[in-house]
N, C-alpha and C positions, 0 to 999 in steps of 0.2 A: 642431202642430195640437192644438187643444183636444179634438177627438174621436178623435185618433189611437189611443188605447188602447181605445176602445169600438167605433168603426166604421171600416171601411175604405171606400175609394171604391166598391168593388164592392158592399159591404153597403148603402151609402147609395143607390146607383143602383138596386139591386134593390128596396129599400124604396120608393123613389120610383116605380118602374115598377108596383108593387103598389098605388099610390095613397095611401101613408102621408104625410099632411101633415106629420107630425113630421120626416120625412126632409128635406123641403123647408125646414123651419124650421132644422134643424141646418146644412144647407148654406148657407142665408142668413146665419146668425149667423157662420159660419166665414169666408165669402168676400165678403160685401157690401163690406167696406172696401177690400179689394184691387181689386175690380171698380170701385168708385167712383173710386179713385185712378188706375186705368188709364184710365178715361174722362176724368177731370179733367185728366190730363196732356195730353190732346189737345184738349178742348173748353173748359176754363177757365170753365165755367158750372155752378154747383152744382145749380141746378134741372134743367137739361138732363141732367146726369150722374145725378141721382137717378132721373129718368124712364127713362133708358137702362138702368140697373141693374134697375129694376122690370120693364121690358120683357123683359129676359133671363130673369128668374125666372118671369114669366108664361108665356113661351115654353117654358121648361124644364118647367113644370107641364103645359101643354097637350100637349106632345109626349112626356110621360113614358112612355106605353105602348110607344112605338117607339124609345125612347132607346137609342142605342148609342154609348158613349163609349170610344174606342180610345186615348185619351191620358189623362193624369191629369185628375181632376175640376177641379183648379185651372187647368190649361192649357186645358181645354174652356171653362171659364167666362171665362177671360181672352180667348180667341179670340172667343167669342160677344160679349163686351163690346166689343172693338175692332171687330168686324163691325157691331154696332149703332151705334157712333160713325160708322163709314164710311157706313152706311145713312142715318143722321141727316143727314149732310152732303150726301149725294147727293140726298136729298129736299128739302133746303133750299139749293139752289144759290146763292140770293142771299146766303147767309151766306158767310163767308170760306172757301170750299172750297179755294181755292189755298193758303191758310194751312195747312190741315190736311195737304194732300198734299205741298206743297213743303217743309214743315218736319217731316214725320213722323219721319224718321230722327233729326234733331237733338232732337226732343221725347223720343224714346225714350232717346237718349244722356244727356239731362239729367234723366231721370225717376229715381224711386227705384230702388235696387238690385234690389228684388223684381220690378218691372216690366221692368227690363232683362233680368233672368234669364229671365223668362217669354217675353219677345220672342225671346231667343236660343234658348230651347228650341223655340219654335214654328218658327223658321227652320231649326233643325237637323232637326226632324221633317219639315218640307216637303222639305228636301234629301234626307233618307233615303227618303222616298216617291218622289221623282223618280228616285233611283238604282235603284229596283226596277222602273221602267218597262221595257218591251221596248226593245231597243237602238235601233231606227229611230224609235220613238215618243219616246224620250228625246232622241235627236239632233235631231229636229224641234222638240221643245219647247224645248230649250236654245237652238237657233238663233233661235227666236221670242222667248224671254224674256231670255236673256243677251246675245245679239248684236243684238236688236231688229230682226231682219229681217222683212220683210213675207212673207205667204204666197207671193206671186209670186216673191220673191227666193229663198226656201227651195226652192221647186219647181225653179227654174232651177239652183240650186247642187247639189241632190241628184238632178236629172234625173228628177223625179217630177211628177205632176199637182198642181195647186193643190187639187183635191178630196181627194187623198191627204193632203196637208199638213193640210188642215182636219180630216180624219178623225183623224189622229194627235194634233192639238192637242185635239180634243174628247175623245178617249180619255184623254189625260193629265189633263185637267181633271176628267173624271168620276172617275178613280181618286183624284185628290187630294181631291175633295169627299167621296167615300165613305170614304177612309182617315182623314180628319180627324174624321168622325163629327159634324160640325157643319153646321147648315143655313146654308151660305154661298152667296153668288152667285159666278158666274164672275168678275165684275168685282172682287170682293173678293180673290179668290185672285190675279188678275193684278196688282192694286194692291199687295198685300202682298209680292209677289215682285219688285217693281220693283228 
């Protein structure tokens, strides 16, 4: 990293929280290319990717006072970028949404090594967060996501009410969202964990 000797992620985030525009400039110069490539691997439209990266930085600046990054700054920005790509496609359903979702894993596999590594880090982080869930909550969540069971099927299998299943899933998603420290939607988390 170009700024590794001068600033740590913690220093940059603190400076950003204090409203220092220079911190945003340093972050932008260091990470914009990685973010652009992450978006481009999925969207393949230069103009859209530039807009997505700009939106991430605008959001970063607007939310700076309450910013809590619990992963590396690089992982945070990668996740935010991929979320913005997802958000772009969900808002523009007439665009090839199926192309993004159906080929997401293959696009990650054929992307550059840095993008693959960040994707693997994110999946590892999500898995480690899931492992910290309370036992019953984790069991319900895994039945829902890994076994693709409906809430009704989970309720029947575990002999609990559907409302209890919904409560466990909501709790798991809340913990995931808070732990990631990124303003993501439930749909994004569910999509990313397919």
